[in-house]
N, CA and C atoms as an extended XYZ file, in Angstrom:
291
Properties=species:S:1:pos:R:3:atomname:S:1:resname:S:1:resid:I:1 pbc="F F F"
N         0.833       -1.029       -0.083 N   MET     1
C         0.043       -0.125       -0.008 CA  MET     1
C         0.923        1.092       -0.156 C   MET     1
N         0.250        2.326       -0.637 N   THR     2
C         0.992        3.509       -0.590 CA  THR     2
C         0.733        4.154        0.849 C   THR     2
N         1.523        5.163        0.900 N   GLU     3
C         1.077        5.888        2.362 CA  GLU     3
C        -0.203        6.456        2.593 C   GLU     3
N        -0.755        6.978        1.492 N   ALA     4
C        -1.747        7.377        1.561 CA  ALA     4
C        -3.177        6.357        1.965 C   ALA     4
N        -2.754        5.282        1.171 N   GLU     5
C        -3.504        4.189        1.094 CA  GLU     5
C        -3.739        3.603        2.691 C   GLU     5
N        -2.499        3.464        3.254 N   SER     6
C        -2.309        3.215        4.479 CA  SER     6
C        -3.093        4.004        5.643 C   SER     6
N        -2.868        5.210        5.320 N   VAL     7
C        -3.744        6.056        6.425 CA  VAL     7
C        -5.061        6.131        6.218 C   VAL     7
N        -5.658        5.886        5.103 N   LEU     8
C        -6.985        5.710        4.659 CA  LEU     8
C        -7.672        4.448        5.188 C   LEU     8
N        -6.589        3.429        5.103 N   TRP     9
C        -7.361        1.996        5.518 CA  TRP     9
C        -7.259        2.030        7.054 C   TRP     9
N        -6.349        2.768        7.909 N   ASN    10
C        -6.347        2.890        9.330 CA  ASN    10
C        -7.687        3.507        9.735 C   ASN    10
N        -8.274        4.235        8.940 N   SER    11
C        -9.410        5.040        9.519 CA  SER    11
C       -10.562        3.852        8.746 C   SER    11
N       -10.493        3.384        7.803 N   LEU    12
C       -11.511        2.375        7.490 CA  LEU    12
C       -11.901        1.025        8.103 C   LEU    12
N       -10.716        0.361        8.404 N   ARG    13
C       -10.635       -1.205        8.806 CA  ARG    13
C       -11.459       -0.967       10.285 C   ARG    13
N       -11.694       -2.397       10.529 N   ASN    14
C       -12.063       -2.944       11.781 CA  ASN    14
C       -13.501       -2.098       11.958 C   ASN    14
N       -14.279       -1.926       10.919 N   LYS    15
C       -15.735       -1.152       11.056 CA  LYS    15
C       -15.674        0.136       11.580 C   LYS    15
N       -14.691        0.814       11.519 N   ASN    16
C       -14.656        2.078       12.291 CA  ASN    16
C       -15.572        2.998       11.966 C   ASN    16
N       -15.995        2.863       10.690 N   LEU    17
C       -17.364        3.798       10.278 CA  LEU    17
C       -18.772        2.897       10.424 C   LEU    17
N       -18.433        1.813       11.149 N   GLY    18
C       -19.778        1.122       11.267 CA  GLY    18
C       -20.001       -0.042       10.018 C   GLY    18
N       -19.130        0.281        9.128 N   VAL    19
C       -19.468       -0.989        8.137 CA  VAL    19
C       -17.975       -1.598        7.781 C   VAL    19
N       -18.389       -2.617        7.120 N   LYS    20
C       -16.766       -3.547        6.702 CA  LYS    20
C       -16.428       -3.161        5.210 C   LYS    20
N       -15.171       -2.520        5.238 N   PHE    21
C       -14.362       -2.471        4.058 CA  PHE    21
C       -13.380       -3.389        3.748 C   PHE    21
N       -13.143       -3.725        2.655 N   LEU    22
C       -12.346       -4.603        2.024 CA  LEU    22
C       -11.316       -3.828        1.279 C   LEU    22
N        -9.839       -4.117        1.360 N   ARG    23
C        -8.755       -3.477        0.238 CA  ARG    23
C        -8.222       -4.417       -0.468 C   ARG    23
N        -7.846       -3.756       -1.726 N   GLN    24
C        -7.451       -4.663       -2.802 CA  GLN    24
C        -8.227       -5.607       -3.288 C   GLN    24
N        -9.687       -5.336       -3.672 N   HIS    25
C       -10.614       -6.217       -3.765 CA  HIS    25
C       -10.897       -6.435       -5.291 C   HIS    25
N       -10.971       -7.512       -5.707 N   ILE    26
C       -11.175       -7.624       -7.487 CA  ILE    26
C       -12.637       -7.689       -7.419 C   ILE    26
N       -13.045       -6.965       -8.817 N   ILE    27
C       -14.353       -6.683       -9.075 CA  ILE    27
C       -14.057       -7.080      -10.777 C   ILE    27
N       -14.504       -7.935      -11.450 N   GLY    28
C       -14.391       -8.086      -12.718 CA  GLY    28
C       -12.764       -8.079      -13.114 C   GLY    28
N       -12.336       -7.240      -13.927 N   ASP    29
C       -11.021       -7.210      -14.209 CA  ASP    29
C       -10.348       -6.158      -13.436 C   ASP    29
N       -10.861       -5.816      -12.488 N   TYR    30
C       -10.180       -4.555      -11.749 CA  TYR    30
C       -10.022       -4.983      -10.260 C   TYR    30
N        -8.856       -4.389       -9.795 N   ILE    31
C        -8.649       -4.370       -8.235 CA  ILE    31
C        -9.014       -3.171       -7.606 C   ILE    31
N        -9.615       -3.001       -6.963 N   VAL    32
C       -10.267       -1.655       -6.358 CA  VAL    32
C        -9.404       -1.554       -5.081 C   VAL    32
N        -9.424       -0.322       -4.933 N   ASP    33
C        -8.269        0.243       -3.413 CA  ASP    33
C        -9.176       -0.229       -2.293 C   ASP    33
N       -10.414        0.033       -2.193 N   PHE    34
C       -11.249       -0.294       -0.890 CA  PHE    34
C       -12.781       -0.246       -1.445 C   PHE    34
N       -13.450       -1.205       -0.835 N   VAL    35
C       -14.823       -1.517       -1.164 CA  VAL    35
C       -15.649       -1.616        0.113 C   VAL    35
N       -16.980       -1.227        0.203 N   CYS    36
C       -17.735       -1.584        1.299 CA  CYS    36
C       -18.957       -2.289        0.414 C   CYS    36
N       -18.844       -3.522        0.426 N   GLN    37
C       -20.004       -4.570       -0.400 CA  GLN    37
C       -21.456       -3.920        0.301 C   GLN    37
N       -21.621       -3.910        1.673 N   GLU    38
C       -22.846       -3.444        2.226 CA  GLU    38
C       -23.438       -2.207        1.715 C   GLU    38
N       -22.432       -1.500        1.217 N   THR    39
C       -23.400       -0.074        0.608 CA  THR    39
C       -22.893        0.290       -0.579 C   THR    39
N       -22.128       -0.522       -1.139 N   GLY    40
C       -21.622       -0.685       -2.825 CA  GLY    40
C       -20.889        0.727       -2.862 C   GLY    40
N       -20.053        0.923       -2.167 N   LEU    41
C       -19.106        2.153       -2.286 CA  LEU    41
C       -17.586        1.768       -2.448 C   LEU    41
N       -17.073        2.275       -3.460 N   ILE    42
C       -15.944        1.894       -3.794 CA  ILE    42
C       -14.781        3.435       -3.622 C   ILE    42
N       -13.914        3.110       -2.822 N   ILE    43
C       -12.861        4.239       -2.798 CA  ILE    43
C       -11.816        4.001       -3.454 C   ILE    43
N       -11.149        5.094       -4.376 N   GLU    44
C        -9.919        5.058       -5.278 CA  GLU    44
C        -9.275        5.914       -4.597 C   GLU    44
N        -7.928        5.867       -4.332 N   VAL    45
C        -6.817        6.634       -4.044 CA  VAL    45
C        -5.965        6.846       -5.181 C   VAL    45
N        -5.993        8.015       -5.543 N   ASP    46
C        -5.285        8.625       -7.093 CA  ASP    46
C        -3.971        9.354       -6.558 C   ASP    46
N        -2.851        8.706       -7.237 N   GLY    47
C        -1.776        9.440       -7.361 CA  GLY    47
C        -1.409       10.242       -8.443 C   GLY    47
N        -0.017       10.764       -8.526 N   GLY    48
C        -0.159       11.983       -9.499 CA  GLY    48
C        -0.152       11.344      -10.769 C   GLY    48
N        -0.130       10.307      -11.238 N   TYR    49
C        -0.121        9.853      -12.639 CA  TYR    49
C        -1.674        9.665      -13.087 C   TYR    49
N        -2.593        9.720      -12.012 N   HIS    50
C        -3.960        9.758      -12.418 CA  HIS    50
C        -4.280       10.999      -13.324 C   HIS    50
N        -3.496       12.145      -13.027 N   SER    51
C        -3.668       13.425      -13.948 CA  SER    51
C        -3.565       13.134      -15.216 C   SER    51
N        -2.860       12.131      -15.768 N   GLU    52
C        -2.172       12.169      -17.212 CA  GLU    52
C        -3.395       11.808      -18.092 C   GLU    52
N        -3.642       12.308      -19.209 N   PRO    53
C        -5.039       12.035      -19.826 CA  PRO    53
C        -4.988       10.581      -20.265 C   PRO    53
N        -4.228       10.013      -20.588 N   CYS    54
C        -4.318        8.625      -20.902 CA  CYS    54
C        -4.805        7.646      -19.587 C   CYS    54
N        -4.258        7.994      -18.303 N   GLN    55
C        -4.773        7.529      -17.336 CA  GLN    55
C        -6.264        8.092      -16.929 C   GLN    55
N        -6.469        9.077      -17.152 N   LYS    56
C        -7.856        9.667      -16.867 CA  LYS    56
C        -9.007        8.888      -17.702 C   LYS    56
N        -8.601        8.630      -18.990 N   GLU    57
C        -9.452        7.706      -19.875 CA  GLU    57
C        -9.616        6.451      -19.042 C   GLU    57
N        -8.596        5.788      -18.848 N   ASP    58
C        -8.551        4.369      -18.369 CA  ASP    58
C        -9.458        4.320      -16.896 C   ASP    58
N        -9.285        5.623      -16.087 N   ASP    59
C       -10.095        5.769      -14.835 CA  ASP    59
C       -11.587        5.782      -15.322 C   ASP    59
N       -11.817        6.638      -16.092 N   ASP    60
C       -13.262        7.008      -16.869 CA  ASP    60
C       -13.821        5.501      -16.961 C   ASP    60
N       -12.989        4.792      -17.965 N   THR    61
C       -13.537        3.508      -18.285 CA  THR    61
C       -13.912        2.298      -16.981 C   THR    61
N       -13.014        2.281      -16.151 N   ARG    62
C       -13.142        1.612      -14.842 CA  ARG    62
C       -14.215        2.092      -14.045 C   ARG    62
N       -14.319        3.365      -13.982 N   THR    63
C       -15.466        3.927      -13.384 CA  THR    63
C       -16.870        3.697      -13.749 C   THR    63
N       -17.034        3.693      -15.154 N   ARG    64
C       -18.078        3.431      -15.778 CA  ARG    64
C       -18.435        2.034      -15.783 C   ARG    64
N       -17.498        0.958      -15.534 N   TYR    65
C       -17.552       -0.254      -15.545 CA  TYR    65
C       -18.172       -0.759      -14.316 C   TYR    65
N       -17.386       -0.066      -13.422 N   LEU    66
C       -18.145       -0.331      -11.754 CA  LEU    66
C       -19.187        0.293      -11.355 C   LEU    66
N       -19.736        1.417      -11.943 N   GLU    67
C       -21.035        1.815      -11.948 CA  GLU    67
C       -21.951        0.981      -12.500 C   GLU    67
N       -21.667        0.326      -13.607 N   SER    68
C       -22.551       -0.479      -14.588 CA  SER    68
C       -23.017       -1.873      -13.436 C   SER    68
N       -21.930       -1.921      -12.530 N   LYS    69
C       -22.215       -3.100      -11.591 CA  LYS    69
C       -22.927       -2.754      -10.319 C   LYS    69
N       -23.620       -1.587      -10.064 N   GLY    70
C       -24.089       -1.092       -9.288 CA  GLY    70
C       -23.261       -0.352       -8.041 C   GLY    70
N       -22.096       -0.115       -8.226 N   PHE    71
C       -21.035        0.663       -7.416 CA  PHE    71
C       -21.218        2.029       -7.325 C   PHE    71
N       -20.967        2.610       -6.734 N   LYS    72
C       -20.783        4.026       -6.475 CA  LYS    72
C       -19.010        4.301       -6.156 C   LYS    72
N       -18.573        4.864       -6.972 N   VAL    73
C       -16.982        5.252       -7.059 CA  VAL    73
C       -16.589        6.685       -6.536 C   VAL    73
N       -15.833        6.833       -5.501 N   ILE    74
C       -15.420        7.948       -5.298 CA  ILE    74
C       -13.888        7.902       -5.120 C   ILE    74
N       -13.151        9.190       -5.640 N   ARG    75
C       -11.781        9.244       -5.708 CA  ARG    75
C       -11.178       10.362       -4.655 C   ARG    75
N       -10.286       10.140       -4.191 N   PHE    76
C        -9.414       10.885       -3.612 CA  PHE    76
C        -8.025       11.160       -3.877 C   PHE    76
N        -7.381       12.359       -3.774 N   THR    77
C        -6.009       12.076       -4.262 CA  THR    77
C        -5.001       11.791       -3.078 C   THR    77
N        -3.720       11.303       -3.292 N   ASN    78
C        -2.988       11.338       -1.876 CA  ASN    78
C        -2.915       12.453       -1.150 C   ASN    78
N        -2.933       13.740       -1.641 N   GLU    79
C        -2.620       14.728       -0.950 CA  GLU    79
C        -3.834       14.935       -0.182 C   GLU    79
N        -5.081       14.635       -0.495 N   GLU    80
C        -6.581       15.041        0.131 CA  GLU    80
C        -6.353       14.026        1.459 C   GLU    80
N        -5.667       12.748        1.122 N   ILE    81
C        -6.019       11.827        2.418 CA  ILE    81
C        -4.720       12.281        3.327 C   ILE    81
N        -3.503       12.746        2.948 N   LEU    82
C        -2.631       12.861        3.894 CA  LEU    82
C        -2.397       14.324        4.438 C   LEU    82
N        -3.163       15.138        4.100 N   PHE    83
C        -3.288       16.716        4.590 CA  PHE    83
C        -4.632       16.953        5.039 C   PHE    83
N        -5.568       16.082        4.751 N   ASN    84
C        -6.953       16.491        5.099 CA  ASN    84
C        -7.961       15.172        5.429 C   ASN    84
N        -7.229       14.225        6.142 N   ILE    85
C        -7.955       12.766        6.308 CA  ILE    85
C        -9.350       13.403        7.011 C   ILE    85
N        -9.631       13.925        7.900 N   GLU    86
C       -10.763       14.353        8.545 CA  GLU    86
C       -11.988       14.448        7.735 C   GLU    86
N       -11.422       15.533        6.414 N   SER    87
C       -12.545       15.796        5.406 CA  SER    87
C       -12.855       14.597        4.593 C   SER    87
N       -11.660       13.616        4.113 N   VAL    88
C       -12.239       12.652        3.615 CA  VAL    88
C       -12.886       11.455        4.179 C   VAL    88
N       -12.565       11.284        5.628 N   ILE    89
C       -13.455       10.425        6.511 CA  ILE    89
C       -14.911       10.994        6.512 C   ILE    89
N       -15.026       12.207        6.568 N   ASN    90
C       -16.303       12.703        6.635 CA  ASN    90
C       -17.044       12.504        5.457 C   ASN    90
N       -16.501       12.753        4.258 N   LYS    91
C       -17.310       12.518        2.799 CA  LYS    91
C       -17.459       11.157        2.904 C   LYS    91
N       -16.726       10.105        3.212 N   VAL    92
C       -16.981        8.759        3.098 CA  VAL    92
C       -18.269        8.389        4.001 C   VAL    92
N       -18.081        8.842        5.317 N   TYR    93
C       -19.353        8.692        6.445 CA  TYR    93
C       -20.559        9.014        5.703 C   TYR    93
N       -20.624       10.320        5.161 N   ASN    94
C       -22.064       10.713        4.664 CA  ASN    94
C       -22.551        9.912        3.742 C   ASN    94
N       -21.552        9.394        2.651 N   LEU    95
C       -22.107        8.312        1.611 CA  LEU    95
C       -22.495        7.040        2.341 C   LEU    95
N       -21.792        6.484        3.225 N   ILE    96
C       -22.538        5.269        3.803 CA  ILE    96
C       -23.775        5.318        4.791 C   ILE    96
N       -23.995        6.403        5.131 N   LYS    97
C       -25.158        6.618        5.920 CA  LYS    97
C       -26.198        7.076        5.350 C   LYS    97
């Protein structure tokens, strides 16, 4: 896991938000960073390369696929997680409640 993924995982694991999250979970041809199957929420953590045009296109395709399977996908940058984890957790909490 990256540092940002580790920070986020510490807040998500052990049902800290009242629901179970899995990390590095396979859905179809993709491995998602975090998923709560109970609520259908997928959390992706994006490093700097995700802003490159080719990667953005791949991410959009991936998101459309996951949404077609009934999931809601949210993305956070490494910086959001590392420098404002409280805001990230509040956003996640509001989506699962």
